[in-house]
N, C-alpha and C positions, 0 to 999 in steps of 0.2 A: 870692354870689350866679351871678354872672355868668361866674366862673371855673368853677364846679360843671357849670354847661347847658354850657359850650365843652366839658371833659370830657366829659362822658356822651356828646355829639356822636360826640368822637373815640375814644372808647373803641368804640361803637356801628360806625362806620366800621370799625372795623380788623375787627372783628370779622366786618362780611359781607364784604369783599376778602379778608379770609384763610380764606374758607370756600372759597375758590379756584374756580377756571374748570380743568374736566377734559377734555382736546381729546387724539385719538387721529389718530394722522397714519402715514402708511405709510415705509418704507425708502425712500431716495434723493429723496424733495422736500425741500423748502423750507421752514423753518417762519421767523417773523418774529411775536414778542411783544412787545405795546407795554406799558411799566409803565404807563401813564395815558394816557387820549383827551383828557384835557381838560386841554390842554397848555399853556394860557393861564395857569392858577392854579399853575403851578410851573415858571416859569422859569427861576427861582436855586435850584433844590432840588439837595440833594445825595442824585446815584442809585447806587446798589450794588446787583448782583446777586448773587444766589449760585444757587451750584448742586451739591447736595451737601455742603455745608458751607464750599464754597471761593466766593472772590470769582471772579467769570466779566472776566478781560483784553477790554483790547480788539482787542488783534491775537489771531484764534485762527488754527489751520491748519484743514484743511480736514478737516470734520465735529464739527468743534468749538465749544461754543459762542461767541460775541463781542457785543460790545455795540459799539452806533451810535448814531450822534448824542447823545454825550455821557451814555448809558444811556437813552434815551426807547424803543429798542428792542436784543432779542436778539435773534440771527441765527442761526440754523444751516443748513448746507447743505454735502454733505446730508447729509440725519439718517440717525443709524445706528440699531441695538440701542444703544449703550453713550447715546445721550442719555435715554433714558428715568428718568424723577423726576420730583423736585419741585423748579420754579424759583421764588427769590423775589426781587422786586425791593423794593431797602426806598429812600425818600425821606424826608430829613429836612429841613425847613424851618424856620427858628425853633426854636421848642419844639414842633415839629408831628415826628411820624413814620408812617408809613405802610408796611403791609406791602401789598403785591398778588401771589398766590400763582397758580402754575399748577401742573397734574400732567398732564405729557404718557407719553403712553401709546405706544409704538412696534409698531404692528403689520402684522404683513405681510399679513394673510391677509384675499381679499378674495374674497366671495359673488355669485355669478352664477345664477338661473334664467334656461332656456333652454326654449325650448318648437319642436319639431322635430317633421316628419313622418316615419314610417314610409318606408323606404329612403332616406331622407336620407343626406350627410355632417355629424357633432358636429364643432363644435371647442370642443374644453375647454381652455380660456383658462388659464395659471400665468405668471408672471414672477418671477424673480428680483432681487432689486432692483438699480438700476443699477449702485451702488457696490461689488457683492459681485465675487469671483471666483468664476467657474464650474469649479468642479473637478471635478465627477459631476455625470449627471443628479437631478433629482428624481423622487421616489417616486410614481406614481398608485397610488389603492386608492377603491375601491367601496365605501362605508360600508351597512351593513345594519342598521346600529341594534345597541345591547344589544352594546358594546364588540366588533362583529363586523366586520371588513371584508376585505376579499379584494384582493392586490395585482394589480393589471396588468402584461403582460406586453407596456413598449413600446419593445422593442428591437429589434424587427424592421426591413428596410425601408420605411419610408411609401409607394413608388408600386407597392411588390408587390401582385398582385390580391388575393392570398388571405391578405394581411393587416387584419382589420379594425380591428386597437387599431395606432397606431404615433405617437412620438413624431415631432413635424416637423422641429426644429431640432436635432440633440442636440449636447450642452455648449455651449448657446446658452443670453443670458438667457431667453429666450422657449421656457418648454419647455410648450408647448402643445402636448396630443396631439389623434388625433382618433380618430375609429370609426364607419366607414363601414359604410352599409347596414341602419341604426336599426331596430332591432324593438325589441317593448313592454317585453323584458324589461330592455333598457338602458334604460326608467326609473328613477331614483333619484340619492341622492348620490354625488357620487363626490368624493376630496381629494387634492391635492397637497401634498406636504414634501418640503423638504431632505436629504439623506442623513443629516442632525443629527437630522432631527425636526421643526424648526421646519413649523409650517401657514404655506403661502404659498395658497391660495384653495381653496374648495369650490365645488362647479357643480351644482345640483341641474337634472336631464333631468326635461324632460314631451314625454313620444314620446305623439304622438296619428292614429289613422288615417288614413292620405295620401286624395286625394282620388283620383277616377281618373284615370289617365296619360294624357296624349291622346299621340295615334301622332307619332312624329319629323316635323317639319313646317319648313323652311325658307322658308314662304310670309312675303312681304314682306322677306325681306334677301336676294335672291338679285341684284340690282341689281351692276353695277361700282363699283367705288370712284371716288369724284364727281371729276371736272376738275377740275385748277389752273385757277379763272378768273383768275387774276392774275399769269401765268410771271415777270413782269418787276419781281414788287412786290419794295418795298426790305429789305421785312421780315423776308421768309421764310428770306433766308439767316442773319442774325443770329439769327432765334427757333430753326432746327434749330441754333445754334452752342451757346446760350445752353440747350436742352435736352441735347445731348451731353455738357456738361461738365458740370450738372448730374448726370446720369446719370450717369456713369465717377467720381464723387465719393461717389453711393450705392453702387457696388457696392462701392467699395474700402471702403468704413465696414463694408461686409455680409460681405467675404472678410475681413478684420482682426482682425472679432469670434471668426469660427467657428476664424482661425489665428492668434492672437497673437502670433507669436513664431516661423514659420516663414519662408521666402524666398516670396514672390508675384509673380505676374506674370497680367495680362490684360488683350486688347484691348480696348477698349470699343466701340470703331467697329466690329469682328467681330460683338461681341455686339447692338449696337442695329440694323447691319444683315441680322443675322438673324429679329429681332422685329420688326421695320417690313415685309420680307418677307412673315411670317406675316400682319401687321395686312393688308396687301392680303385677304385671305381674312377676317377676325375680323366679324363683326357682334355688333349688340347690346350687351350686359355684356360679352360676350369682347374687343371693341374698346376700350371704353370701359378697360377694364382694363390692356391692352398701351400704349394711350395713356399713363396714369397712368404706368403700371411705366418707360416710355420717356420721361419729364418731357417729353411733346408737346399742346400747347395741347387741348382736346376738337374736334374738327370741324377740324383744320387740316389742308384737303384737300391743300395741296403738299408733306404731307412726303414722298411718293416722289418726285417731282419734284426737290426740295431735295437728296435725298440720294443722284440721278442725278447732277447737278450737284458735290456733293461728291465723288463719286467719279472722274467727269473731272477734275476738280481738284487732287484728289492720284494723278491718275495716273503722273507724272513720278519719284514716289518710293518709293507704295505701292500693290502692287494687290489688288485687291479681287473677290473673284469669290464668285458665289451659287453653288446648284445645290438641285434639286429633283428625291428620286424616290421613285416610287408604286409601289405595288400595280398593276399590268396590270387588275386588276378593279375598279378603281374610275373613275368619269369625272371627273378634275379639272374645271370648272367652264372654259369660252373666255376668259370675260373677264379670270378670274383669269391664264390661261397666257399671253393676250396681254399683262396688265399686269404680269405678274414679269419678262416678254423685255422688255419698253419700258420698265421704270425701274431691273433689278435685273440684266438682260443672262442672267437663268435660266433657260431652256428645261427645261420640266419632263421627263425621263427615267426611262422605265420599269423596275423592278427587275428582276431576273434569275431565273431558275430557283431557284437554289441558294444556300445563306446561304455559302457559301466563294467564289462567282461573285462577290455581292452585297458581299463585304467585299473581294475583292481589286479590283473597279470604284471604291469607297468611297477605300480607301487611295490607289490610285493616282493619284484626283481629287486629293485630298488635297497630297499630294506635286507635282505637276506645278504648283496653284495656290499652294504655298510654294515653290517652287524647292529642293524636295527638304531647303526647314528640318525639316519635320516627313514624316515618312513612313508612319507609324501613326497611327489616330486609333480604329478600332472594330475588335476582337477576332472579333466575328460577329456577322450581321445575324441575329435573329427572323424565323422564315417568317411571322411571323402581323403584321410589321409591314407599316403601311397607305402609311404616308407619312414623309420623312427630308428636312427643310431644312437644307441647309449655307454657310456663310459662311468663307472664308478670307481671309487676309490674307497679305501678304508686305512687308517692308517693306528697304528697305536703301540705308546713308548715310554717305559717306564725312567723316570729321573735315577741318572745313575749317584745323586747324591740324594737322599731324602730329606725332606722338608718337613721342620717341628710340626707335630700333629695338632697343639694345643689350636685353640682358635684365636686366631690376631684378626683383629681390623684395623684401616687406615686411612687416609681420606684422601680420593683421587683428584687433582684437579684437571676441569677439563680445556676444552679452550677456548670458552667463553669465562673462562676465570670461577666460572662456580666449580663448589667441591662437593662430593659424594663419599659418602661412609660406604666402603667395600670389604667384602672376606679376603685375608691376605693369605699369599703362601711366604711363610718368614722362614729365614734361615740365617742365624748371630753370624756363624762363620762358613760361608757357602765355599769349596773349594772350587773356583772357574777362574776363566782366563777373561780377563778384562782392560779394555782401553779403549781412550782416544782416537778416533779415526777424521785424520785430519781433511782429508779428499769430500768425508759426508758430516762432516760438522755435528758428528755424533758419537755419543758414548755407544761403546760395543761391548756384548757381555754373548759368552755362547756357555750356554747350557747342553751338557751332555746327558742322552738318553740312548737307552737298549736298543737294540737291531742296526746300531753304527751310524746314528742319525745325530743331529743337534737342532736345537734351537738357539738362534740368535735375535738379540731383541736389539733396537737399535733407540737410543735414546734420544732427542733433540735436546738441545741445549736449554728449551723452557716449555711452557706449556701454549704458547704464542702461534699462533697459524701459521705465520711469517719462516717460524724457524724449523716448524713441521713439511713448509713447503719448500724449504730450501733443501732437507734431508731428500725429499722425495725427487725433485729433479736434479739430485746428481747422482742418484738411483740406475743408473748403469747398467748393463751387464757386464762390463769390465770391471767397476767397479765397485760390484759383488765376489767378485774372485778375489779384486784385490784384499778386499776388506776382510775375509773368509783365510787368504794366508798372512794377511796380517796379526789376524787371532789366533789364526794355530803356531804362530809364532813367538807369541806372547806367552811366558810363565804362569803355570795359573799360581793364585793366590788365594787365602780367606779374606773374603767378600761377603758384610751384611745386606742381605739380599730381599727385597719387598718387592712381591709380584703381585698384583690381582688375580685375586682365581676368574676367571672367565667362562663365556661360554658362547661362541660366536657361533650364529648359525643364519646365514647369508644368501640370497639368492641373486645375484647381480644379472644385468638387462644381456642374454646373451645376445640378442639381436642387433643390440647396438653394437656388442664387440665385435661379430660377426661383419657387421658394416664397416666398422673401424678397421676391420683388418683388409679390407679392398676383396670381400668376398660377397658384396651386395649381389655378384650375378646369380649366386645360388639360390636367391629368392625368386630369379626372375628366369633367368635361361642358362641354366648353365648344362656343360656337357660331361654325363654321365655313363658313356655310351660304355664304360670297362662293369658298372653296375649293373644297367638294365638298358637295353640295345632298341627294343619295339617301338617308344616311346619316350618323350620330354616329362622328367621329372622335376619337381621345385620343392626348393625347401619350402617347409611351411613355418615352425619355428624352429626356436634352438633355446634350451634349459641348462643353464649351470645351479646345484647348490652346493655349498660348501658346511662344514660343521668342525668348531673344532673348541678343545675344553682343555685348561690350564687346571689340576688338581693336584691335590698330594699324591699322588701317588705318579701323575706324570702327565703326558700330551696324547689326548686322545684325540683323532681327524677323522672327518669321511668328506666325500664329495662324489657329486654325479653328475655329470654332463650328458643333456641327452642335445637333441640335432632332430628335428620331427619336418623331415624334410624341412767436620771435624774431630776424630775418631782416631783410637790407636789403631786401628782396621780400613780401609776404604768398605764405602757402600755403594749399592747399585738399586737404587729406588725408582721403579718404572711406574711412580704412585701421578703422571701425567699422557699423553699422548704418546704413543710409541708406534715402531713398523716392526712387525718381526717376521721372519725369515725360518720355516721347518726344511731343512738341507739334509738332502741324503750322502754324507760323508763316504757312501762305500760306493754309491754311484757318481756320484758328485755333479748331484742336479737336487735343484729345487723342486719338495714337494705340494708346500703350502705357504702364502704368501699374506700377509694380513697384515690391520692396522685397527690400533685398538684407540677408537677417542672418548668412549663412553660405556664402563664397563657394566 
């Protein structure tokens, strides 16, 4: 009788657990399934997980199920569509067998409801799974019901005023679109799906009558930037150093996502120099947005003083200059003008009468400030341009150890496996610090330059795209600082060095970067009352161009950013794609960051 009672109990238990738990998860997430929560009852039990009739192993590849802690948990990271299905956990102990069932549905579709006023800009979110490759933009539709829908045209320039609907980040995991100047007819349901038809998100829009618009007013926003009350603070300089490094790695992550395999180059010191100059005139939410974008703490009143000190400290090797051009019809506030001169040595200059004169004036300024490394930034200046901010940097450093002047060539292996013959910088016994950084999975070498600067080259394990991406994914601000400390602690040694001679001249999409930094409002309705209080001004255009050359003599670099509105000794052979970091040892900040995939 006792055996019968126990048997009935077990049958009931199996029935209840095998009825299963239904789970809906999104692609790219991490999923952990417990076999049982009452752990003390089955300490010696044999546990087996099965998926699609196959036993799940202990060690699993990325995206495949794997068991942990002797089977107590099943883990999947990242979740993909292939992980959809039924998971069974079998527990055997003595004469007892129990089955726990999970039914997992992978659903990339997320539903949003957004309420807006007439005349506002609507952001409709949509995202590809993080683990997916973006080969084509998502498709957006307005759903009218009864199987009727209309496709939206999202391919136009999102910064153009006459384009109401635009995709913010083409060929990016973020497939968010905007609808400008919302009208009542924009209300309804919108669908986002992949080119293959996979549903990614649905957005239900409610448009309400806008309240009476208030006239433009800068009341309460016209005071000058607050003075730095502690000019000799010991925390101000390291705070800015950390902000610049964090900002630099954030920019690199955005650029590598939009350009996964091409050469990259930018100067974070130039871009942050421009944005911090604009920060002088930003107020309210715009000020907070720029502070977040450049990674400085809110209410860090000493940021401009520290930027001035940084510019002075770098003056021996890096020349950094700012300039502001403005329409003669607008009156910049005196406080902004004075502080721009005080902190950035940038005295506002009036634009001239014609587009041709302005184009010549600006390109001439760029060429002068970059020592002719960059002679052309703009093709034309629109007559409607109200305000244009520029920042230019120019770097020149000589190798502390000279390379052989004798001509030498070598084969550079590109990401696709193709090999190209390139001229080399070669030295049989170059004295340098070189080490393997486990956290980055890269071989790193430091090449000292005059002006108390260094060029760090990070060499992935092979020329494969996956190895390059693995290094880039680990390249955070913390990892960079730890890498530099590790290399500095490494004793220099004689190394056979082969570097390709390169000249990089790259113009990344600054408009895209500004949006990625969370500063889309600069193009729409920013609060720049500290700069100009009589009317609203918006950003029309943003540009950045960077130049860097590796020659027998050393490293030459320039950048301009504009905003309109088996050997006896080791070897280091950078003859495959690599990442480079031009670092100021004196100021402890990055000056240029780049990636070479095709010299």
